[in-house]
LOKERO-637710 format. One record per residue (C-alpha): residue number from 1; residue in three letters; x, z, y. Coordinates in steps of 0.1 Angstrom, whole numbers. Layout:
LOKERO-637710
<r><resi>NUM</resi><resn>ALA</resn><u>X</u><w>Z</w><v>Y</v></r>
...
end
This chain:
LOKERO-637710
<r><resi>1</resi><resn>MET</resn><u>1267</u><w>905</w><v>720</v></r>
<r><resi>2</resi><resn>SER</resn><u>1239</u><w>879</w><v>728</v></r>
<r><resi>3</resi><resn>GLU</resn><u>1202</u><w>893</w><v>735</v></r>
<r><resi>4</resi><resn>THR</resn><u>1185</u><w>860</w><v>715</v></r>
<r><resi>5</resi><resn>LYS</resn><u>1194</u><w>855</w><v>679</v></r>
<r><resi>6</resi><resn>LYS</resn><u>1183</u><w>826</w><v>654</v></r>
<r><resi>7</resi><resn>ILE</resn><u>1164</u><w>836</w><v>625</v></r>
<r><resi>8</resi><resn>LYS</resn><u>1187</u><w>818</w><v>593</v></r>
<r><resi>9</resi><resn>THR</resn><u>1172</u><w>840</w><v>564</v></r>
<r><resi>10</resi><resn>ALA</resn><u>1141</u><w>860</w><v>559</v></r>
<r><resi>11</resi><resn>LEU</resn><u>1133</u><w>881</w><v>532</v></r>
<r><resi>12</resi><resn>VAL</resn><u>1094</u><w>880</w><v>527</v></r>
<r><resi>13</resi><resn>SER</resn><u>1076</u><w>908</w><v>506</v></r>
<r><resi>14</resi><resn>VAL</resn><u>1040</u><w>908</w><v>510</v></r>
<r><resi>15</resi><resn>PHE</resn><u>1006</u><w>927</w><v>494</v></r>
<r><resi>16</resi><resn>HIS</resn><u>979</u><w>903</w><v>512</v></r>
<r><resi>17</resi><resn>LYS</resn><u>996</u><w>864</w><v>513</v></r>
<r><resi>18</resi><resn>ASP</resn><u>964</u><w>851</w><v>531</v></r>
<r><resi>19</resi><resn>GLY</resn><u>973</u><w>840</w><v>570</v></r>
<r><resi>20</resi><resn>LEU</resn><u>1008</u><w>839</w><v>555</v></r>
<r><resi>21</resi><resn>ASP</resn><u>1007</u><w>802</w><v>549</v></r>
<r><resi>22</resi><resn>GLU</resn><u>1012</u><w>786</w><v>585</v></r>
<r><resi>23</resi><resn>LEU</resn><u>1039</u><w>811</w><v>597</v></r>
<r><resi>24</resi><resn>LEU</resn><u>1061</u><w>802</w><v>564</v></r>
<r><resi>25</resi><resn>ALA</resn><u>1056</u><w>764</w><v>573</v></r>
<r><resi>26</resi><resn>GLN</resn><u>1069</u><w>769</w><v>611</v></r>
<r><resi>27</resi><resn>LEU</resn><u>1099</u><w>790</w><v>595</v></r>
<r><resi>28</resi><resn>HIS</resn><u>1103</u><w>763</w><v>571</v></r>
<r><resi>29</resi><resn>GLU</resn><u>1101</u><w>736</w><v>597</v></r>
<r><resi>30</resi><resn>ASN</resn><u>1129</u><w>755</w><v>614</v></r>
<r><resi>31</resi><resn>GLY</resn><u>1155</u><w>757</w><v>588</v></r>
<r><resi>32</resi><resn>VAL</resn><u>1147</u><w>793</w><v>577</v></r>
<r><resi>33</resi><resn>GLN</resn><u>1157</u><w>800</w><v>544</v></r>
<r><resi>34</resi><resn>PHE</resn><u>1131</u><w>824</w><v>519</v></r>
<r><resi>35</resi><resn>LEU</resn><u>1143</u><w>852</w><v>495</v></r>
<r><resi>36</resi><resn>SER</resn><u>1116</u><w>873</w><v>478</v></r>
<r><resi>37</resi><resn>THR</resn><u>1106</u><w>888</w><v>449</v></r>
<r><resi>38</resi><resn>GLY</resn><u>1073</u><w>885</w><v>423</v></r>
<r><resi>39</resi><resn>GLY</resn><u>1044</u><w>873</w><v>436</v></r>
<r><resi>40</resi><resn>THR</resn><u>1054</u><w>869</w><v>471</v></r>
<r><resi>41</resi><resn>GLN</resn><u>1081</u><w>842</w><v>456</v></r>
<r><resi>42</resi><resn>THR</resn><u>1059</u><w>822</w><v>435</v></r>
<r><resi>43</resi><resn>PHE</resn><u>1033</u><w>822</w><v>465</v></r>
<r><resi>44</resi><resn>ILE</resn><u>1065</u><w>807</w><v>485</v></r>
<r><resi>45</resi><resn>GLU</resn><u>1072</u><w>780</w><v>461</v></r>
<r><resi>46</resi><resn>SER</resn><u>1035</u><w>775</w><v>454</v></r>
<r><resi>47</resi><resn>LEU</resn><u>1034</u><w>757</w><v>494</v></r>
<r><resi>48</resi><resn>GLY</resn><u>1065</u><w>738</w><v>482</v></r>
<r><resi>49</resi><resn>TYR</resn><u>1092</u><w>755</w><v>498</v></r>
<r><resi>50</resi><resn>PRO</resn><u>1123</u><w>767</w><v>482</v></r>
<r><resi>51</resi><resn>CYS</resn><u>1127</u><w>807</w><v>477</v></r>
<r><resi>52</resi><resn>GLN</resn><u>1156</u><w>825</w><v>465</v></r>
<r><resi>53</resi><resn>LYS</resn><u>1150</u><w>853</w><v>442</v></r>
<r><resi>54</resi><resn>VAL</resn><u>1160</u><w>890</w><v>452</v></r>
<r><resi>55</resi><resn>GLU</resn><u>1174</u><w>896</w><v>420</v></r>
<r><resi>56</resi><resn>ASP</resn><u>1197</u><w>868</w><v>422</v></r>
<r><resi>57</resi><resn>VAL</resn><u>1214</u><w>883</w><v>450</v></r>
<r><resi>58</resi><resn>THR</resn><u>1213</u><w>917</w><v>439</v></r>
<r><resi>59</resi><resn>THR</resn><u>1215</u><w>907</w><v>399</v></r>
<r><resi>60</resi><resn>TYR</resn><u>1194</u><w>931</w><v>389</v></r>
<r><resi>61</resi><resn>PRO</resn><u>1157</u><w>922</w><v>378</v></r>
<r><resi>62</resi><resn>SER</resn><u>1128</u><w>942</w><v>390</v></r>
<r><resi>63</resi><resn>ILE</resn><u>1127</u><w>977</w><v>370</v></r>
<r><resi>64</resi><resn>LEU</resn><u>1106</u><w>1005</w><v>360</v></r>
<r><resi>65</resi><resn>GLY</resn><u>1071</u><w>983</w><v>363</v></r>
<r><resi>66</resi><resn>GLY</resn><u>1078</u><w>972</w><v>396</v></r>
<r><resi>67</resi><resn>ARG</resn><u>1088</u><w>1005</w><v>416</v></r>
<r><resi>68</resi><resn>VAL</resn><u>1122</u><w>988</w><v>424</v></r>
<r><resi>69</resi><resn>LYS</resn><u>1130</u><w>953</w><v>433</v></r>
<r><resi>70</resi><resn>THR</resn><u>1144</u><w>953</w><v>469</v></r>
<r><resi>71</resi><resn>LEU</resn><u>1160</u><w>987</w><v>470</v></r>
<r><resi>72</resi><resn>HIS</resn><u>1196</u><w>976</w><v>466</v></r>
<r><resi>73</resi><resn>PRO</resn><u>1228</u><w>978</w><v>493</v></r>
<r><resi>74</resi><resn>LYS</resn><u>1230</u><w>943</w><v>494</v></r>
<r><resi>75</resi><resn>VAL</resn><u>1194</u><w>940</w><v>504</v></r>
<r><resi>76</resi><resn>PHE</resn><u>1194</u><w>968</w><v>528</v></r>
<r><resi>77</resi><resn>GLY</resn><u>1233</u><w>959</w><v>538</v></r>
<r><resi>78</resi><resn>GLY</resn><u>1218</u><w>924</w><v>547</v></r>
<r><resi>79</resi><resn>ILE</resn><u>1189</u><w>942</w><v>570</v></r>
<r><resi>80</resi><resn>LEU</resn><u>1214</u><w>972</w><v>580</v></r>
<r><resi>81</resi><resn>GLY</resn><u>1244</u><w>953</w><v>589</v></r>
<r><resi>82</resi><resn>ARG</resn><u>1258</u><w>953</w><v>625</v></r>
<r><resi>83</resi><resn>ARG</resn><u>1265</u><w>917</w><v>631</v></r>
<r><resi>84</resi><resn>GLU</resn><u>1287</u><w>925</w><v>666</v></r>
<r><resi>85</resi><resn>LEU</resn><u>1309</u><w>955</w><v>642</v></r>
<r><resi>86</resi><resn>GLU</resn><u>1340</u><w>935</w><v>627</v></r>
<r><resi>87</resi><resn>GLY</resn><u>1339</u><w>967</w><v>602</v></r>
<r><resi>88</resi><resn>ASP</resn><u>1304</u><w>957</w><v>591</v></r>
<r><resi>89</resi><resn>ARG</resn><u>1312</u><w>919</w><v>590</v></r>
<r><resi>90</resi><resn>GLU</resn><u>1341</u><w>923</w><v>569</v></r>
<r><resi>91</resi><resn>GLN</resn><u>1324</u><w>948</w><v>543</v></r>
<r><resi>92</resi><resn>MET</resn><u>1293</u><w>922</w><v>540</v></r>
<r><resi>93</resi><resn>ALA</resn><u>1320</u><w>897</w><v>532</v></r>
<r><resi>94</resi><resn>GLN</resn><u>1340</u><w>916</w><v>509</v></r>
<r><resi>95</resi><resn>TYR</resn><u>1307</u><w>931</w><v>489</v></r>
<r><resi>96</resi><resn>GLU</resn><u>1287</u><w>894</w><v>490</v></r>
<r><resi>97</resi><resn>ILE</resn><u>1265</u><w>909</w><v>514</v></r>
<r><resi>98</resi><resn>PRO</resn><u>1239</u><w>881</w><v>525</v></r>
<r><resi>99</resi><resn>GLU</resn><u>1223</u><w>886</w><v>564</v></r>
<r><resi>100</resi><resn>ILE</resn><u>1188</u><w>891</w><v>566</v></r>
<r><resi>101</resi><resn>ASP</resn><u>1176</u><w>881</w><v>602</v></r>
<r><resi>102</resi><resn>LEU</resn><u>1138</u><w>883</w><v>595</v></r>
<r><resi>103</resi><resn>VAL</resn><u>1124</u><w>906</w><v>574</v></r>
<r><resi>104</resi><resn>ILE</resn><u>1082</u><w>902</w><v>566</v></r>
<r><resi>105</resi><resn>VAL</resn><u>1063</u><w>929</w><v>548</v></r>
<r><resi>106</resi><resn>ASP</resn><u>1027</u><w>941</w><v>540</v></r>
<r><resi>107</resi><resn>LEU</resn><u>1024</u><w>972</w><v>523</v></r>
<r><resi>108</resi><resn>TYR</resn><u>1008</u><w>980</w><v>494</v></r>
<r><resi>109</resi><resn>PRO</resn><u>969</u><w>993</w><v>503</v></r>
<r><resi>110</resi><resn>PHE</resn><u>968</u><w>1027</w><v>499</v></r>
<r><resi>111</resi><resn>GLU</resn><u>941</u><w>1038</w><v>520</v></r>
<r><resi>112</resi><resn>GLN</resn><u>917</u><w>1008</w><v>504</v></r>
<r><resi>113</resi><resn>THR</resn><u>929</u><w>1024</w><v>472</v></r>
<r><resi>114</resi><resn>VAL</resn><u>922</u><w>1059</w><v>479</v></r>
<r><resi>115</resi><resn>ALA</resn><u>884</u><w>1043</w><v>497</v></r>
<r><resi>116</resi><resn>SER</resn><u>880</u><w>1027</w><v>461</v></r>
<r><resi>117</resi><resn>GLY</resn><u>874</u><w>1058</w><v>441</v></r>
<r><resi>118</resi><resn>ALA</resn><u>908</u><w>1050</w><v>418</v></r>
<r><resi>119</resi><resn>SER</resn><u>922</u><w>1077</w><v>397</v></r>
<r><resi>120</resi><resn>ASP</resn><u>949</u><w>1097</w><v>412</v></r>
<r><resi>121</resi><resn>ALA</resn><u>978</u><w>1076</w><v>390</v></r>
<r><resi>122</resi><resn>ASP</resn><u>965</u><w>1043</w><v>405</v></r>
<r><resi>123</resi><resn>ILE</resn><u>969</u><w>1059</w><v>442</v></r>
<r><resi>124</resi><resn>ILE</resn><u>1003</u><w>1070</w><v>433</v></r>
<r><resi>125</resi><resn>GLU</resn><u>1011</u><w>1035</w><v>422</v></r>
<r><resi>126</resi><resn>LYS</resn><u>999</u><w>1022</w><v>457</v></r>
<r><resi>127</resi><resn>ILE</resn><u>1024</u><w>1042</w><v>472</v></r>
<r><resi>128</resi><resn>ASP</resn><u>1050</u><w>1016</w><v>487</v></r>
<r><resi>129</resi><resn>ILE</resn><u>1085</u><w>1027</w><v>485</v></r>
<r><resi>130</resi><resn>GLY</resn><u>1103</u><w>992</w><v>493</v></r>
<r><resi>131</resi><resn>GLY</resn><u>1084</u><w>984</w><v>514</v></r>
<r><resi>132</resi><resn>ILE</resn><u>1084</u><w>1012</w><v>542</v></r>
<r><resi>133</resi><resn>SER</resn><u>1123</u><w>1014</w><v>538</v></r>
<r><resi>134</resi><resn>LEU</resn><u>1123</u><w>973</w><v>546</v></r>
<r><resi>135</resi><resn>ILE</resn><u>1103</u><w>980</w><v>576</v></r>
<r><resi>136</resi><resn>ARG</resn><u>1125</u><w>1010</w><v>586</v></r>
<r><resi>137</resi><resn>ALA</resn><u>1154</u><w>993</w><v>579</v></r>
<r><resi>138</resi><resn>GLY</resn><u>1145</u><w>965</w><v>598</v></r>
<r><resi>139</resi><resn>ALA</resn><u>1133</u><w>981</w><v>629</v></r>
<r><resi>140</resi><resn>LYS</resn><u>1161</u><w>1007</w><v>628</v></r>
<r><resi>141</resi><resn>ASN</resn><u>1184</u><w>974</w><v>632</v></r>
<r><resi>142</resi><resn>PHE</resn><u>1162</u><w>955</w><v>661</v></r>
<r><resi>143</resi><resn>ASN</resn><u>1193</u><w>944</w><v>678</v></r>
<r><resi>144</resi><resn>ASP</resn><u>1201</u><w>918</w><v>649</v></r>
<r><resi>145</resi><resn>VAL</resn><u>1166</u><w>917</w><v>628</v></r>
<r><resi>146</resi><resn>VAL</resn><u>1129</u><w>908</w><v>633</v></r>
<r><resi>147</resi><resn>ILE</resn><u>1106</u><w>927</w><v>615</v></r>
<r><resi>148</resi><resn>VAL</resn><u>1071</u><w>915</w><v>605</v></r>
<r><resi>149</resi><resn>PRO</resn><u>1055</u><w>954</w><v>592</v></r>
<r><resi>150</resi><resn>SER</resn><u>1019</u><w>940</w><v>586</v></r>
<r><resi>151</resi><resn>LYS</resn><u>998</u><w>911</w><v>578</v></r>
<r><resi>152</resi><resn>ALA</resn><u>983</u><w>919</w><v>611</v></r>
<r><resi>153</resi><resn>GLU</resn><u>1015</u><w>905</w><v>633</v></r>
<r><resi>154</resi><resn>TYR</resn><u>1019</u><w>872</w><v>612</v></r>
<r><resi>155</resi><resn>GLY</resn><u>1002</u><w>855</w><v>641</v></r>
<r><resi>156</resi><resn>LYS</resn><u>1024</u><w>871</w><v>669</v></r>
<r><resi>157</resi><resn>LEU</resn><u>1059</u><w>856</w><v>651</v></r>
<r><resi>158</resi><resn>LEU</resn><u>1041</u><w>827</w><v>645</v></r>
<r><resi>159</resi><resn>ASP</resn><u>1033</u><w>821</w><v>683</v></r>
<r><resi>160</resi><resn>ILE</resn><u>1067</u><w>824</w><v>690</v></r>
<r><resi>161</resi><resn>VAL</resn><u>1083</u><w>802</w><v>664</v></r>
<r><resi>162</resi><resn>LYS</resn><u>1060</u><w>775</w><v>679</v></r>
<r><resi>163</resi><resn>ALA</resn><u>1069</u><w>782</w><v>714</v></r>
<r><resi>164</resi><resn>GLN</resn><u>1109</u><w>786</w><v>708</v></r>
<r><resi>165</resi><resn>GLY</resn><u>1117</u><w>779</w><v>674</v></r>
<r><resi>166</resi><resn>ALA</resn><u>1132</u><w>803</w><v>651</v></r>
<r><resi>167</resi><resn>GLU</resn><u>1146</u><w>824</w><v>675</v></r>
<r><resi>168</resi><resn>THR</resn><u>1139</u><w>856</w><v>695</v></r>
<r><resi>169</resi><resn>THR</resn><u>1149</u><w>876</w><v>725</v></r>
<r><resi>170</resi><resn>LEU</resn><u>1158</u><w>914</w><v>721</v></r>
<r><resi>171</resi><resn>GLU</resn><u>1131</u><w>925</w><v>740</v></r>
<r><resi>172</resi><resn>GLN</resn><u>1107</u><w>906</w><v>712</v></r>
<r><resi>173</resi><resn>ARG</resn><u>1127</u><w>925</w><v>684</v></r>
<r><resi>174</resi><resn>LYS</resn><u>1121</u><w>961</w><v>702</v></r>
<r><resi>175</resi><resn>GLU</resn><u>1084</u><w>953</w><v>704</v></r>
<r><resi>176</resi><resn>PHE</resn><u>1083</u><w>943</w><v>667</v></r>
<r><resi>177</resi><resn>ALA</resn><u>1099</u><w>975</w><v>666</v></r>
<r><resi>178</resi><resn>THR</resn><u>1080</u><w>997</w><v>677</v></r>
<r><resi>179</resi><resn>CYS</resn><u>1050</u><w>978</w><v>663</v></r>
<r><resi>180</resi><resn>ALA</resn><u>1070</u><w>988</w><v>631</v></r>
<r><resi>181</resi><resn>PHE</resn><u>1072</u><w>1024</w><v>631</v></r>
<r><resi>182</resi><resn>GLY</resn><u>1035</u><w>1028</w><v>643</v></r>
<r><resi>183</resi><resn>VAL</resn><u>1027</u><w>1013</w><v>607</v></r>
<r><resi>184</resi><resn>SER</resn><u>1050</u><w>1033</w><v>590</v></r>
<r><resi>185</resi><resn>SER</resn><u>1038</u><w>1066</w><v>608</v></r>
<r><resi>186</resi><resn>HIS</resn><u>1002</u><w>1054</w><v>602</v></r>
<r><resi>187</resi><resn>TYR</resn><u>1005</u><w>1049</w><v>565</v></r>
<r><resi>188</resi><resn>ASP</resn><u>1027</u><w>1079</w><v>558</v></r>
<r><resi>189</resi><resn>THR</resn><u>1003</u><w>1102</w><v>573</v></r>
<r><resi>190</resi><resn>ALA</resn><u>973</u><w>1083</w><v>551</v></r>
<r><resi>191</resi><resn>ILE</resn><u>999</u><w>1092</w><v>520</v></r>
<r><resi>192</resi><resn>HIS</resn><u>1005</u><w>1130</w><v>535</v></r>
<r><resi>193</resi><resn>ASN</resn><u>963</u><w>1134</w><v>543</v></r>
<r><resi>194</resi><resn>TRP</resn><u>955</u><w>1125</w><v>508</v></r>
<r><resi>195</resi><resn>PHE</resn><u>981</u><w>1149</w><v>495</v></r>
<r><resi>196</resi><resn>LYS</resn><u>965</u><w>1176</w><v>515</v></r>
<r><resi>197</resi><resn>LYS</resn><u>932</u><w>1171</w><v>502</v></r>
end
């Protein structure tokens, strides 16, 4: 089990696109393939990089007004599959689940939506489900996957890729995972506090 892992495929699903272009440029230069949905996919393609649609992998479109885009076994299997376990590898091959080595997420801005005085209905639509699930899945499988859980961490991965190419150490992946659980904890706490009010 190698501690250093190469990033071959990145799933990118972000709300804030600012600051992402330099990171995408470095990843593309290092041969990383992109997988994405909706506005993020359009953004990646606008920069001139090829990007596979998540729905081409899942064979499902984005449904329920965008509430369900990435929530699918082919996406989560690709993130959670343990590369060192023969059984996992066999099932990934059997169900044609692609390995996803990097997950870049920036969640719907729940707190900013609350602060803006938006209606309850608008606030509820800004409770991110797919994004928070991607963060938790990537963090859980830090042994194999790099999770960038918010735009605040784009620069951290950019520095790593500039220094060592599209490879990360186990220690680096664990640092990202630690940060990721902090992001998900803060996000859920904000939602919990809003519901309590």
